[in-house]
N, C-alpha and C positions, 0 to 999 in steps of 0.2 A: 494089498495086492501080494500075491505069492510070486516070487521070482525064483526061477531055477537057473543057477549059474553052472557053467561047464568050462573048465580051463584045459587047454590042449596039452601043454607041456608036461604037467604032472598028473594028468587024467583025474583031476579032482572035480567033484560035483557036490553041490549042496543047495538047499532051498532056504529062502529067507522071506519074512514078511516085511515089506517096505511100504510106508504110507505115502511117500512122495517119490516119483520117478525123477531123480536128478543125479548128476554125475558125482557129487560129493558123497551121497549115500552109497552109490554103486562102488566108488573107489574104496570106501572104508571096508565094505564087505570083501572085495577082491584082495586088498592088501592084508586084511586080517585072516581070512579063511583060505586064501589061495597061495599064500607064501610068495607073493609077487613082490619084487623089489623095485619095480619101475615106478618112477614118479611122473612119467609122462603118459598116464593112462587116459584114454579117450573111449567114448562109447557112442555107437550109432544105434538108432532104433527105428524100426519100421512099424507104424501104427496098424497097417493093414494085416500084417502077419503076427504082430505082437512079439516079435523077436528082435534081437540086436546082436551086435558084435562088440567084443572087448578088444581094444587095441592098445599096444604099448608103442608109442610114437605112431607109426602107421602100419605096424606089423600085427596081424591078427593073433591073439593069444587065447581066445575063447569066445564063447557066445552065451546068450541068456534068453530066456523066454518069460513072458508075463502071463500069469493065469489068474 
């Protein structure tokens, strides 16, 4: 699956190929590519729209889409 990540704070975007949709894979990409220091990352995902939110604690810090 191709995932497009977009972080709001530093306006960073990148694409990645991920074989499993799970929070551990997503967190690794966000921490590595996004320069995010938060350890309380959470992800929400909507199957209908194939989009999701990236949250640090409960604050939105970005979004992603699955293609």
